[in-house]
C-alpha positions as CSV (number, residue, x, y, z in Angstrom):
1,S,0.0,0.0,0.0
2,V,1.2,3.5,-0.9
3,D,1.9,6.1,1.8
4,M,-0.5,8.9,1.0
5,T,1.0,11.5,3.3
6,D,2.3,13.8,0.6
7,L,-0.2,16.3,-0.9
8,I,0.1,16.1,-4.7
9,T,-1.0,19.0,-6.9
10,V,-2.7,18.3,-10.3
11,V,-2.6,21.4,-12.6
12,L,-5.1,21.5,-15.4
13,P,-4.7,24.6,-17.6
14,V,-8.2,25.4,-19.0
15,Y,-8.8,27.3,-22.3
16,N,-11.9,26.7,-24.3
17,V,-12.1,23.0,-23.7
18,K,-15.8,22.7,-22.6
19,D,-16.4,19.5,-24.4
20,Y,-13.5,17.6,-22.8
21,L,-12.9,19.2,-19.4
22,E,-15.4,17.0,-17.4
23,R,-13.7,13.8,-18.7
24,A,-10.3,15.1,-17.6
25,V,-11.5,16.2,-14.1
26,E,-13.4,13.0,-13.6
27,S,-10.2,11.0,-14.4
28,V,-8.4,13.0,-11.7
29,L,-11.1,12.6,-9.1
30,K,-11.1,8.8,-9.7
31,Q,-7.4,8.5,-8.8
32,T,-6.5,5.7,-6.4
33,Y,-4.1,8.3,-4.8
34,T,-6.6,10.6,-3.0
35,N,-4.5,13.2,-1.2
36,L,-4.7,15.7,-4.1
37,E,-5.1,19.4,-4.7
38,V,-6.7,19.9,-8.1
39,L,-6.1,23.3,-9.7
40,L,-8.3,24.3,-12.6
41,I,-6.7,27.4,-14.0
42,D,-9.0,29.1,-16.4
43,D,-6.9,31.1,-18.9
44,G,-9.7,33.5,-19.9
45,S,-12.0,30.9,-21.6
46,T,-14.9,32.3,-23.7
47,D,-16.7,29.1,-24.5
48,G,-18.4,28.3,-21.1
49,S,-15.3,26.5,-19.8
50,A,-14.9,29.1,-17.0
51,E,-18.5,28.5,-15.7
52,L,-18.0,24.7,-16.0
53,C,-14.8,25.0,-13.8
54,D,-16.9,26.6,-11.1
55,A,-19.6,23.9,-11.4
56,L,-17.0,21.1,-11.2
57,A,-15.6,22.7,-8.1
58,L,-18.9,21.8,-6.3
59,W,-18.2,18.1,-7.0
60,D,-15.2,17.8,-4.7
61,E,-13.6,20.0,-2.1
62,R,-10.1,19.1,-3.5
63,I,-10.9,21.2,-6.6
64,K,-9.8,24.9,-6.6
65,V,-10.5,27.2,-9.5
66,I,-8.4,30.2,-10.5
67,H,-9.7,32.5,-13.2
68,K,-7.3,34.8,-15.0
69,K,-7.1,36.9,-18.2
70,N,-5.8,35.1,-21.3
71,T,-2.0,35.0,-21.2
72,G,-1.4,31.5,-22.7
73,V,-0.6,28.0,-21.4
74,S,3.0,28.7,-20.4
75,D,2.0,31.5,-18.0
76,T,-0.9,29.3,-16.8
77,R,1.4,26.4,-15.9
78,N,3.9,28.8,-14.3
79,L,1.1,30.1,-12.0
80,G,0.3,26.4,-11.2
81,I,4.0,25.9,-10.1
82,A,3.9,29.1,-8.1
83,V,0.7,28.5,-6.1
84,A,0.9,24.6,-5.7
85,R,0.6,23.5,-2.1
86,G,1.6,20.0,-2.9
87,A,5.1,18.4,-2.4
88,Y,4.8,17.1,-6.0
89,L,3.0,18.4,-9.0
90,T,1.7,17.0,-12.3
91,F,0.2,18.7,-15.4
92,I,-2.7,17.3,-17.3
93,D,-3.9,18.9,-20.4
94,S,-7.7,19.4,-20.0
95,D,-8.5,17.7,-23.3
96,D,-6.6,14.6,-22.2
97,Y,-7.2,12.2,-19.3
98,V,-5.3,9.8,-17.1
99,E,-5.6,6.2,-16.0
100,T,-6.9,5.7,-12.4
101,T,-3.5,4.6,-11.1
102,Y,-1.6,7.5,-12.8
103,V,-0.7,9.5,-9.6
104,E,-0.2,6.5,-7.4
105,R,2.2,4.6,-9.7
106,M,4.2,7.8,-10.5
107,Y,4.5,8.7,-6.8
108,E,5.4,5.2,-5.8
109,E,8.2,4.9,-8.4
110,L,9.5,8.4,-7.7
111,R,9.7,7.7,-3.9
112,K,11.1,4.3,-4.4
113,A,13.9,5.5,-6.6
114,G,14.5,8.6,-4.5
115,V,14.5,11.0,-7.5
116,Q,13.0,14.3,-8.4
117,V,11.0,13.4,-11.6
118,A,8.9,10.5,-12.8
119,V,7.8,10.0,-16.4
120,S,5.2,7.4,-17.8
121,F,4.4,6.0,-21.1
122,M,1.2,7.2,-22.9
123,T,-1.6,6.0,-25.1
124,K,-2.6,8.1,-28.1
125,V,-6.3,8.2,-28.8
126,F,-7.4,9.5,-32.2
127,E,-10.7,11.2,-33.0
128,D,-12.0,8.0,-34.7
129,G,-11.4,6.2,-31.4
130,H,-8.3,4.3,-32.6
131,R,-5.8,3.8,-29.7
132,E,-2.1,3.5,-30.0
133,T,0.2,2.8,-27.0
134,L,3.6,4.4,-27.7
135,S,6.0,1.6,-28.1
136,V,9.2,1.5,-26.2
137,C,12.4,1.5,-28.2
138,Q,14.8,-1.4,-27.3
139,T,17.1,0.9,-25.4
140,A,14.3,1.9,-23.1
141,K,13.2,-1.6,-22.2
142,D,15.2,-2.0,-19.1
143,V,15.8,1.6,-18.2
144,C,14.5,2.6,-14.8
145,V,16.4,5.8,-13.9
146,L,17.9,8.3,-16.3
147,S,20.3,11.1,-15.5
148,G,19.4,14.6,-16.7
149,E,22.0,14.2,-19.5
150,Q,20.5,10.9,-20.6
151,A,16.9,12.3,-20.5
152,L,18.1,15.2,-22.6
153,Q,19.4,12.8,-25.2
154,H,16.0,11.2,-25.6
155,I,14.0,14.5,-25.4
156,S,12.7,14.3,-29.0
157,D,12.7,10.5,-29.3
158,R,9.0,9.8,-29.9
159,T,9.3,6.1,-29.0
160,Y,10.6,6.9,-25.6
161,P,8.4,7.7,-22.6
162,V,7.2,11.3,-22.3
163,V,10.6,12.7,-21.5
164,G,10.0,15.7,-23.8
165,F,6.4,16.5,-22.7
166,C,5.5,18.4,-19.6
167,W,2.4,16.2,-19.0
168,G,2.7,12.5,-18.1
169,T,5.3,13.7,-15.6
170,L,5.5,14.0,-11.8
171,F,7.8,16.8,-10.5
172,D,9.2,17.6,-7.1
173,V,7.9,21.1,-6.5
174,A,10.7,22.3,-4.3
175,F,13.2,21.2,-6.9
176,L,11.4,23.2,-9.7
177,R,11.3,26.3,-7.5
178,E,14.9,26.0,-6.2
179,H,16.3,25.8,-9.7
180,N,13.8,28.3,-11.1
181,V,12.6,25.9,-13.9
182,V,9.7,27.7,-15.5
183,F,8.0,27.9,-18.9
184,D,9.1,30.6,-21.4
185,T,5.9,32.7,-21.8
186,T,7.0,34.0,-25.2
187,I,6.9,30.6,-26.7
188,K,3.6,28.9,-27.9
189,L,4.8,25.7,-29.4
190,C,7.5,23.3,-28.1
191,E,7.3,25.2,-24.8
192,D,7.2,21.9,-22.9
193,M,10.2,20.5,-24.6
194,L,12.2,23.7,-23.7
195,F,10.9,23.5,-20.1
196,K,12.1,19.8,-20.0
197,C,15.5,20.8,-21.5
198,Q,16.0,23.4,-18.7
199,L,14.9,20.8,-16.1
200,Y,17.4,18.1,-17.4
201,L,20.3,20.6,-17.4
202,Q,20.0,20.5,-13.6
203,D,21.5,17.8,-11.4
204,V,18.3,15.7,-11.8
205,Q,17.3,12.0,-12.0
206,V,14.3,10.7,-13.8
207,V,12.5,7.4,-13.1
208,V,10.8,5.8,-16.0
209,V,7.4,4.2,-15.1
210,H,6.9,1.4,-17.7
211,E,3.1,1.8,-17.9
212,A,1.0,3.8,-20.3
213,L,-0.8,5.9,-17.7
214,Y,-1.4,9.2,-19.6
215,V,-4.0,9.3,-22.4
216,Y,-3.1,11.8,-25.0
217,C,-6.1,12.7,-27.2
218,I,-5.5,14.0,-30.7
219,R,-7.9,16.6,-31.9
220,E,-7.8,18.3,-35.3
221,N,-8.4,21.8,-33.8
222,S,-6.1,21.6,-30.8
223,A,-3.2,23.9,-30.3
224,T,-0.7,21.5,-31.9
225,G,-3.1,20.5,-34.7
226,S,-3.8,24.1,-35.8
227,A,-0.1,25.1,-35.6
228,L,0.5,24.6,-39.2
229,Y,-1.8,27.5,-40.2
230,N,-0.4,30.0,-37.8
231,T,2.8,32.0,-38.6
232,D,3.0,33.2,-35.0
233,R,3.1,29.6,-33.7
234,L,5.8,28.6,-36.3
235,L,7.9,31.6,-35.4
236,S,7.5,30.6,-31.8
237,E,8.6,27.0,-32.5
238,L,11.6,28.4,-34.3
239,K,12.5,30.4,-31.2
240,A,12.1,27.3,-29.0
241,R,14.4,25.3,-31.4
242,K,17.0,28.1,-31.3
243,E,17.0,27.9,-27.5
244,M,17.3,24.1,-27.6
245,A,20.2,24.5,-30.1
246,H,22.0,26.6,-27.4
247,I,21.4,23.8,-25.0
248,A,22.5,21.2,-27.5
249,D,25.8,23.0,-27.9
250,R,26.5,22.0,-24.3
251,W,25.7,18.3,-25.1
252,P,27.3,17.5,-28.5
253,G,25.8,14.4,-30.1
254,S,22.6,14.4,-28.1
255,A,19.2,13.8,-29.7
256,C,18.4,17.3,-28.8
257,E,21.2,18.5,-31.2
258,Q,20.0,16.3,-34.0
259,R,16.4,17.4,-33.6
260,V,17.2,21.1,-33.8
261,Q,18.9,20.8,-37.1
262,V,15.6,20.6,-39.0
């Protein structure tokens, strides 16, 4: 049985996701690990999501709602890190959801390994309902703990666990704050990869949880999906890649370096 003494903060950035939000919140409330603080941070939604957040808060006293003007997901996640009361924190995109043992398994493995970060595998779900669990490349089969440098090398390796995404990850809050690891608010795409790069540059260890605990839902009109048609977003991705290139300079030969040469 898992020790549930640590409060864990779950941050859900909310921006115009009315049709999906309830599913995400429900998956959090059904967690086998119950000592949770659930932060619904509404980033100036205009589609009724803001009102839905307030309604959902009536379901469970663990839910807290923060409404703010629209400043983007990076700023929203930074606010989550700043106000979190938990010893650990995880981000869940509000159009995704998690398996019921997500928090418990991540917490268990992180504590057992005595590290600051845990990452899990994920299942991709497409709009037609087709599911695809991200396979593990051979080198990841037996890996349990990665150094920051090793994680950095796999940051863009899609067959690896979610080392490059900010969701599907459990973080030690004190560690993030102590090393001032935050999201760059000027970047709208690849912002999580850059955040993870900054995290892995620290003296950090990452435990890999060999289970697909995060469910990543692919929508045509999501931020990532609509990026192709938006010059702003492409410029933003370019900026993220430039930042990552600076980081790659410090780690010659890493996957990070190969990735930024696109």
